[in-house]
N, C-alpha and C positions, 0 to 999 in steps of 0.2 A: 320147624325151620331146618331140620336135618335133611341132607340129600339122600338119594337112593342108596340102599345097601346092595352088595352083590347078591344076585338072584332075583332082585326086584326089577320092575320095568326099567328100560334104559332111560337115562337122564334125558328129558326132552330138549334140554339146551343144546346137547351135542347134535341133535337132528336139525338144528337151525343154523349150523355153521355157515352153509353156503348162502342162506338168506342174509345172515349178518355180514358176510363178505361184501355182497352187493350194496347193502345199506351203508356200510362203512365207507366204501369208495365214493358213493354218490354224495354222502354227507361231507366228506373231505373236499371234494371238488367244489361243492356249492358254498361252503363256509370257510374252509382253510383254517379252522380253529377247533380246539377241543374245549367243549363246554364244561364248566365246573358244576358240581351238584349244588343246586340252589338252596339257600337257607330260606325258611319261611319268615313271614312278617311277625315274629315274636322274639323278644329278647329274654334270655334266661340268665339270671344273675345269682350265683351261689353266695351264701353268707360267708364262706371262707374258701380259699383256694389252696391252702397249704396246711397239712396236719400230719400227725403220726398215727399209725394204726397197725397192730399186729407186727411190730418191728419193721414196718415199711414207712418210708417218707413219701407222702402222696402229694402231688401237685395237680390241680385241675387246670389244664391248659386250654380247653375249649368245651363249650356246651351250646348246642344249637338244635334247631328243629328243621326237619326236611321231610320230603315225601319219597326220597330215593337214597339208597346207600350203595356204595360200590361193593360188589362181591366177586368171587373168583371167576364166575361164568357170566358176568354182566350185572348190571344194577338190579337191585330188588326194589320194587315199588310198593308203597303202603296201599292197603285197601282203602276204599272210599271213606270208611268210618274211622280210620286210624291214622296215626302220624308217627314218625320216628324221632326220638330224642337221641342225638349223638353225643357221646361223652369221650373226650380225649384226655388221657392221663399220662403223667410221667411219674414213675415210681423208682425208689432207691431202696435196695436191700440193706437195712441197718442191723441185721442179725449177723451171727458169726458162722453161718452155714448157708449153702445154696438152697433156694426154694423157689417155687413157681408162683407167679401172680396171674391168676386166671379170672378176669372180671366176671364171666358168666357163672362162676361158682360162688362168688362172695358179694356181688352187688345186686341191689334191687332199687327200683324207683317206686316210692310209696306215695299214694294219693288217698288220703282218708284211711279206710280199712283195706284198700286194694294195694297189693304188692306186685309189681311187674318185673319179670326176669330180664337180665341183661343177655345180649347175644354178642359174642366176640366178633370183631372185624379182623379175623385172622385166618386166611385161607390155607396156611401151610403148617398149622399146629405148632407154630413157634412159641405161643404163649404157654404151652405145656412144658417147655424146657425151663430148667432152673436158671434163676438170675443169681449169680455168685455175689458174695458179700461186697458191699460198697458200690456195686455197679448200678448204673441208671439205665432204664429202658422205658420205651413208650408202650402204652397199652390202650387200645381203642375199642369201644363197644357201642351198642345202641339198644334202645328200648322201644317196643311198639306199644303205643298208648292210645286209647280212644280220644278222638278230638274233643268230645264233649267234656272230658275230665281235665284236659290240660289248660288250666286257667288259674290265675292268682298265685298258687303256691304248690310245690311238691317237695319231697325229701329224697335225697340220695343216701341209701343205707349201706354201709360197709359192715358186713357181719360174718363171723365164722365161730366155730366152737371155742368155748372157754376164753374168749377175748371180748373185751368191752366193745359194743357197737359204736360206730361213729355215724352220726346222722347230720347231713349237711342240708339245711333248708335252701331251697332255690325259688326265687320269685320269678313270676312270669308276667311280662308286660308287652304291650303292643310296641313294635319297633317304631321309632320316631321317623317321620317322613322328612327327608332333607328338603330345604327350600329349593325351588326350581332355579336352575342356572339361567342367566340372561341369554336371550336368543341373539346369536351372532350370525350374520349372513355368511354363508359358506362361499369360499372362493371356488368357482368352477374348475374342475380338473379335466384335462384333455382325456378323451376316451382312448383306450388301448386299441391298437390296430387289430383287426380280426386274426391275422396270421400270428401275432405275438400271443394273443389270448389263447389261441388254439394250442400253441406249443406249451404254454404254462399249464393248461388244463390237462394235456396228454401226459406231461411229465409228472404232474401231481397225482393223477390216477394211477400211473405205474408205480410210483413211490409207495402210495398207501396200499396198493395191492401186494407189493413185496413185504411191507410191514405186516399186513394182515396174515399172509401165508405163514410167516415165522411165528406169529402169535397163535394161529390155529394149531400148529404143530406143538407148541409149548402147552397149550390148553389140553391137548389130548393126553400128554404125559401127566400134567397136573391133575387131570380128572381122576386117573387111577390112584394117585396119592391122596387126593381129597376124599374120595369115597372111603378109603381105609381110615383116614383121619376122623371123619364123621362117625364111622362105626366105633372107633375107639372112644370118642367122646360119649357116645350113647352108652357104651359098656361101663365107662367110668361113672357116669351119672347113676346108672342102675345099681352098680356095686356100692356107691356111696350112700344111696337111699336105703339099701338093705343094711348097711352098717349103722346108720342112724336109728333104724327101727330096732336093731339088736341092742344098741346102747340104751334106748328108751325102755326096753323090756326089763332091764336090770332093776333090782330094788334100790331104793335110796341108799341103803347101807353098802350095797355092792358098788354103786357108782362112786361113793365116797372112798371106798377101799381102792378102786382101780383108777381114780382120777389122775394121779401123778404118772402112773404107768401109761395111761392113754395119751397124756401130753408128750411123753418121751417117744411113744410110738408114732404119733403124728409127725414129729420132727424127722424121725427115721424114714417114714413114708415119703415125705416131701423131698427128701434127699435122694431118692431113687432116680436114676438117670432117664428112664423111659416110662411112658404111660402104661405099657403092657406090664411092667414090673409093679407099678403102683396098683393096678387093678388086681393082680394076683395077690399082693400083700393085703389089700382091703378084703378080698374074699376070705383069706386065711384068718384075718382078724375077726371078721363077722362070724365065722364058724366057731372061733374060740368064745366069743361073747354069748353066742346062742347056747353053747354047751354049759355055761355056768349060770345062765338065767334061771332064777328061781331056786337055785341050790342053796 
């Protein structure tokens, strides 16, 4: 799900800018509306919507199934054999220091023995920034799940090191179909004159063309930022995996000896202001753990 890094082939979305421009204008003229991303015909009901975890107050504000999610460079569509489960959270930092809440680092959707990773709906890397004590922020993510497995029940798992997991069961049910509304004869409306329609269409097309031109310029700037953001996320994940492997390589006696030190270090790492600083700190910590492994 990561975008291209520098040196890799150019992001194909950028090459489709002009095609998207024409499509946007034609769609606007024909519909004059902006369509929402449709939820599928399934109702997801969590067993609880408010709880505490790792010094966070967590509220589940939305849980839905869809085949498209909005991303920085246009919607992402699920493959034919999969579907997206979208999770909307509101979190409050109940600790006494700033720290980040990054869903894709700590959340999984569990069905049986299968665990599916979360992907942040965050195109600007805002989720990597600290949330200061008592502040409340929204955090949204989604999971890609095989259609054949999304039935009856699954679990949302909130999990991180040295903290008790929170597992939230979610029931899956077919959405209830509302009763059809009574048919009422529509009152005929007079047709617009050709001249008036032509003027409205022309003005609408020009308006959306101007809006799109501004959007395209902003996307070119955002593209450069987003490539770097995705690269940092990949580097952070790799560094974190190496750290976990180094910790697992310690003997039980060593882990018991350094457990309190490790907890203090995690709080220090989470308080660093940038992702680059956290990556460097993780790499240094990994080197330290590797140096004492087996000694």
